[in-house]
C-alpha positions in Angstrom: 63.2 99.2 -102.0 61.4 97.3 -105.2 61.8 94.2 -106.7 64.6 95.4 -109.2 66.8 96.8 -106.3 67.0 93.7 -103.8 70.0 92.0 -103.5 69.9 88.2 -103.7 71.5 85.3 -101.5 73.8 82.7 -103.8 70.8 80.6 -103.2 68.5 82.6 -104.7 67.7 80.1 -108.1 67.3 77.4 -105.5 64.3 78.7 -103.9 62.7 79.6 -106.7 62.9 76.3 -108.0 61.5 74.8 -104.9 58.4 77.4 -105.7 59.3 79.5 -102.6 56.7 82.6 -102.4 60.0 85.3 -102.2 59.5 88.8 -100.0 61.8 91.8 -99.7 63.3 91.2 -96.0 66.4 92.9 -94.9 67.1 94.7 -98.3 67.2 91.0 -99.8 64.9 89.0 -102.3 64.3 85.9 -99.5 61.8 82.9 -99.6 58.9 83.1 -96.8 57.2 80.3 -97.6 57.5 76.7 -99.3 54.5 75.0 -98.6 53.2 77.1 -95.9 54.0 78.7 -92.5 52.4 76.4 -90.3 53.6 72.9 -91.9 57.2 74.3 -92.5 57.0 75.4 -88.7 56.0 71.8 -87.7 58.1 70.2 -89.4 61.0 72.0 -87.9 59.9 70.9 -84.4 59.2 67.3 -85.2 62.5 66.8 -87.6 64.7 69.0 -89.6 64.2 72.7 -91.4 66.9 73.8 -93.8 67.3 77.9 -93.6 69.0 80.7 -95.9 70.3 82.9 -94.1 72.8 84.3 -96.2 71.3 87.6 -95.7 73.0 88.2 -92.7 76.4 89.5 -92.1 79.7 87.6 -91.8 83.1 88.7 -91.0 86.2 88.1 -88.9 88.3 90.5 -86.6 92.0 89.6 -86.7 95.1 90.8 -85.4 97.1 91.1 -81.9 94.1 93.7 -80.7 91.3 92.1 -82.2 90.0 90.5 -78.7 90.5 93.8 -76.8 89.2 96.4 -79.4 86.3 93.8 -80.2 85.4 94.1 -76.0 85.3 97.4 -76.1 82.2 97.7 -77.3 80.4 94.3 -76.5 79.8 93.3 -72.9 81.2 89.6 -73.1 84.8 88.2 -71.8 86.2 87.2 -75.1 89.5 87.4 -74.0 89.1 83.8 -71.8 87.0 82.6 -75.2 88.6 79.2 -76.3 89.4 78.2 -79.4 86.2 75.9 -81.1 83.6 78.3 -78.5 81.5 80.7 -79.3 79.1 83.2 -77.5 76.1 85.6 -77.9 76.9 89.2 -77.2 75.5 92.4 -77.7 77.3 95.8 -79.7 76.5 98.4 -77.8 76.8 102.0 -78.2 77.8 105.0 -75.6 74.7 104.8 -74.1 74.5 101.6 -73.6 71.7 100.8 -76.4 71.9 97.4 -78.9 73.2 98.6 -81.7 72.9 95.1 -82.6 72.8 91.4 -81.5 75.3 89.1 -82.9 77.8 85.9 -82.5 81.1 85.4 -81.9 83.1 82.7 -81.8 86.7 80.9 -82.7 86.4 78.5 -84.8 90.1 78.4 -85.7 93.0 80.6 -84.2 92.6 83.5 -86.6 90.5 86.1 -84.5 86.9 86.1 -84.1 84.2 84.9 -86.4 81.4 87.3 -86.4 77.3 86.9 -87.8 75.6 90.0 -87.6 72.0 90.7 -88.3 71.0 91.4 -91.9 69.7 94.9 -91.5 72.4 96.3 -89.6 75.4 94.7 -91.3 76.8 97.9 -93.1 76.4 100.2 -90.5 78.1 97.5 -87.9 80.9 96.9 -90.4 81.0 100.8 -90.8 81.1 101.1 -87.1 84.1 98.2 -86.6 85.9 100.2 -89.6 85.6 103.7 -87.8 86.2 102.6 -84.2 89.1 99.5 -84.2 92.1 100.8 -83.4 95.9 98.8 -82.9 96.3 96.6 -85.8 92.6 94.9 -85.2 91.4 94.4 -88.9 87.9 93.8 -90.0 87.3 91.6 -92.8 84.5 91.6 -94.4 83.5 88.2 -95.8 81.2 86.9 -99.2 79.7 83.7 -98.0 76.6 82.0 -98.0 75.3 80.9 -94.3 72.9 77.8 -93.8 70.7 76.7 -90.9 69.5 73.3 -90.1 67.4 73.3 -87.3 65.7 70.5 -85.1 65.7 67.0 -83.7 66.7 65.2 -86.1 69.6 68.0 -87.3 72.2 66.4 -85.7 71.8 63.0 -87.3 71.3 64.5 -90.8 74.5 66.4 -90.5 76.4 63.2 -88.6 76.0 61.4 -91.8 77.7 63.9 -93.7 80.6 64.3 -90.9 80.3 62.4 -88.0 82.6 65.0 -86.1 79.7 67.1 -85.9 77.7 65.0 -83.5 80.4 65.6 -80.9 79.9 69.2 -80.8 77.7 70.8 -78.3 75.8 74.0 -77.9 77.8 76.7 -79.0 80.9 75.2 -79.9 82.2 75.8 -83.7 84.7 74.7 -85.9 86.8 75.6 -89.3 87.0 72.2 -91.1 86.1 70.6 -94.8 82.4 69.7 -95.2 80.9 68.5 -98.5 84.2 69.4 -99.9 84.2 72.9 -98.8 86.1 74.8 -96.5 83.3 75.9 -94.0 83.1 77.6 -90.9 80.1 75.3 -88.5 78.5 76.3 -85.2 76.1 73.9 -83.4 73.3 77.0 -82.5 70.2 78.4 -84.0 67.4 80.9 -84.0 64.8 78.5 -83.2 65.3 77.0 -80.1 66.1 73.8 -81.2 68.8 71.8 -81.8 71.0 72.7 -85.0 73.8 73.9 -86.8 74.6 77.1 -88.7 77.3 76.7 -91.8 79.1 79.3 -93.3 79.5 78.3 -96.5 81.9 79.4 -99.9 79.0 81.1 -102.0 80.3 79.3 -104.9 79.3 76.1 -103.1 76.0 77.0 -101.5 73.6 75.6 -104.1 75.0 72.1 -104.4 76.2 72.2 -100.5 72.3 72.9 -99.7 70.4 70.5 -102.1 72.6 68.0 -101.0 71.1 68.2 -97.6 67.7 68.3 -99.0 68.2 65.1 -100.4 67.7 63.8 -96.6 64.2 62.9 -96.7 64.3 64.0 -93.0 65.0 67.6 -94.5 62.6 70.3 -95.8 63.3 73.8 -96.8 61.8 76.6 -94.4 60.9 80.2 -95.1 61.5 83.6 -93.2 57.9 82.7 -91.5 58.3 80.0 -89.5 61.6 81.0 -88.9 60.2 84.1 -87.1 57.2 82.0 -85.4 59.8 79.5 -83.9 61.9 82.1 -82.7 59.2 83.7 -81.4 58.3 80.3 -79.5 61.9 80.4 -77.9 61.2 83.6 -76.8 64.1 85.5 -78.9 63.9 88.8 -79.6 64.2 90.2 -83.3 67.0 93.2 -83.6 64.8 96.2 -85.0 61.6 95.3 -83.1 62.2 93.6 -79.6 65.5 95.6 -79.2 66.8 98.5 -80.8 69.6 101.3 -80.3 67.5 102.7 -77.7 67.2 99.5 -75.6 69.6 98.5 -73.0 70.5 94.6 -72.3 69.0 95.2 -68.4 65.6 96.2 -70.4 65.5 93.7 -73.2 66.0 90.8 -70.5 69.7 90.0 -71.9 71.5 90.3 -68.7 73.2 86.8 -69.3 75.2 88.3 -72.0 77.2 90.4 -70.0 80.2 88.7 -68.1 80.8 89.0 -64.5 84.3 90.2 -65.1 83.5 93.0 -67.7 80.6 94.0 -65.0 83.8 94.4 -62.1 85.7 96.1 -64.7 83.2 98.5 -66.3 85.2 98.9 -69.5 82.6 98.4 -72.2 80.8 101.0 -73.8 77.2 102.4 -71.9 78.9 100.5 -68.7 77.2 103.5 -66.5 73.7 103.4 -67.8 73.8 99.4 -67.6 75.5 99.0 -63.9 72.9 101.9 -63.0 70.0 99.6 -64.3 71.0 96.4 -62.4 71.6 98.3 -59.0 68.5 100.6 -59.2 66.2 98.6 -61.9 64.9 100.0 -65.3 62.2 101.9 -66.3 60.9 99.0 -68.6 61.5 95.6 -69.0 61.0 93.0 -71.8 58.4 90.0 -71.0 56.2 87.3 -72.2 52.4 87.2 -72.9 49.8 84.8 -72.8 46.6 86.5 -74.6 44.0 84.4 -73.9 41.2 85.4 -75.9 40.7 87.2 -79.3 42.8 88.1 -82.3 46.8 87.7 -82.1 48.3 90.9 -80.4 51.1 92.0 -83.0 54.0 94.1 -82.9 52.4 97.9 -81.9 49.4 96.8 -79.9 48.8 98.7 -76.7 49.6 96.6 -73.2 47.6 97.9 -70.4 46.8 97.1 -66.7 44.4 95.5 -65.1 42.7 98.6 -64.7 42.8 99.6 -68.4 45.8 102.3 -68.1 48.4 102.1 -71.1 51.9 101.0 -69.6 53.7 99.6 -72.8 53.5 98.2 -76.0 53.6 94.7 -77.8 56.9 94.2 -80.0 56.5 90.6 -81.3 53.6 88.4 -81.2 51.2 85.9 -83.3 49.9 82.4 -82.9 52.2 79.4 -81.6 51.9 76.8 -83.4 53.4 74.5 -80.9 50.8 75.8 -77.9 47.5 76.5 -79.9 47.7 79.7 -78.0 48.6 83.1 -79.1 51.7 84.8 -77.5 53.5 88.2 -77.5 56.5 89.7 -76.0 56.7 93.2 -75.4 58.2 95.9 -72.8 56.1 97.1 -69.1 57.0 98.7 -66.1 59.1 96.2 -63.8 55.8 96.6 -61.2 53.8 94.5 -63.9 56.2 92.3 -65.1 56.3 89.4 -62.5 55.0 85.9 -63.4 51.4 85.9 -63.3 50.6 89.7 -63.7 47.2 90.0 -64.9 47.4 92.4 -68.1 45.4 93.2 -71.2 46.7 93.7 -74.7 44.5 96.0 -77.0 44.0 94.4 -80.9 42.1 96.6 -83.4 40.4 98.5 -80.6 39.2 95.6 -78.9 40.5 94.5 -75.4 41.7 91.1 -74.5 43.3 89.3 -71.6 46.7 88.6 -71.2 49.1 87.1 -68.3 53.1 87.7 -68.0 54.3 84.0 -68.6 58.2 82.5 -68.7 60.4 83.4 -71.7 60.9 80.6 -73.5 57.6 79.9 -74.2 58.1 76.7 -75.7 61.6 74.8 -74.2 64.5 75.1 -76.0 66.3 71.7 -76.7 69.9 73.0 -77.5 72.3 69.8 -77.0 74.2 70.2 -74.0 77.3 68.0 -73.7 77.1 65.5 -70.9 79.5 66.5 -68.2 83.0 64.2 -68.1 
């Protein structure tokens, strides 16, 4: 795809005015960095970073049958999801593979508000159009999506709307914010506290610039977004998970609700339940690479004897840890924490060790229990 055919978000002019370096990503012209990936990564971990994620897909699924129809293809229990809550889930194919990962919630009483990945959104929307039955209706939303992430994000946003400070992790609401009709959730893709804010496209630049007036906030590009999510141990669809990967292989079993496993009434349930009982053939693990260059996507993983047993799916330097980290797939026999492995980077073998994910502790805001 050439620069001439890349789509743009409503914030494209704002990025260019800020001097962003733009690249093609998911079919969109997107900012990969402003002052630099390392500086932006550290700023987000220490203060508050502002991200344009408007390339992602946003939709609503409404109607009396909306929840039941949505649940046919995801393993989460949305029937019991209350207004003001959202859940991470997985859109599954008939073989239990992950078509996409997504967020779906109830910011109001009008069905489900769903956010999907940019590179998959057209296929996801077509899938739902073809498969939703009864009176369940898909409405694709043409809105911008802004994320603010970092330890100072809550204070920044509370200055604009105090009620946002009272939201807990994975809570959501539809409210007037910056004089616009917004969907807000306390969530993100960095491991930090923060919010994702869906805003009307024609209001996006004004809202973006208003948030940036706070000295605690800087714009952050996709480069730092990727290193932040890697440190947080969060998978990227199309790299760490894909339509051949099951939730069990992908170490995403937390997305399988107990009630849904008992009912086994979702796409791919046979394979997934079998893997839960018998074990998968491979599993996603975290790795610390102890020497040499970073192990990036495609690097081979070998056992202690040098036998190739898997591949790296994401990897790079961790600015927070000062070490090279990676995630990839290995057989369960080699997945125990502390297992000594090797990675092969540009023909050179380096020592690696299986470690727990997230690599850097997540700092989501949990409400104090009453």
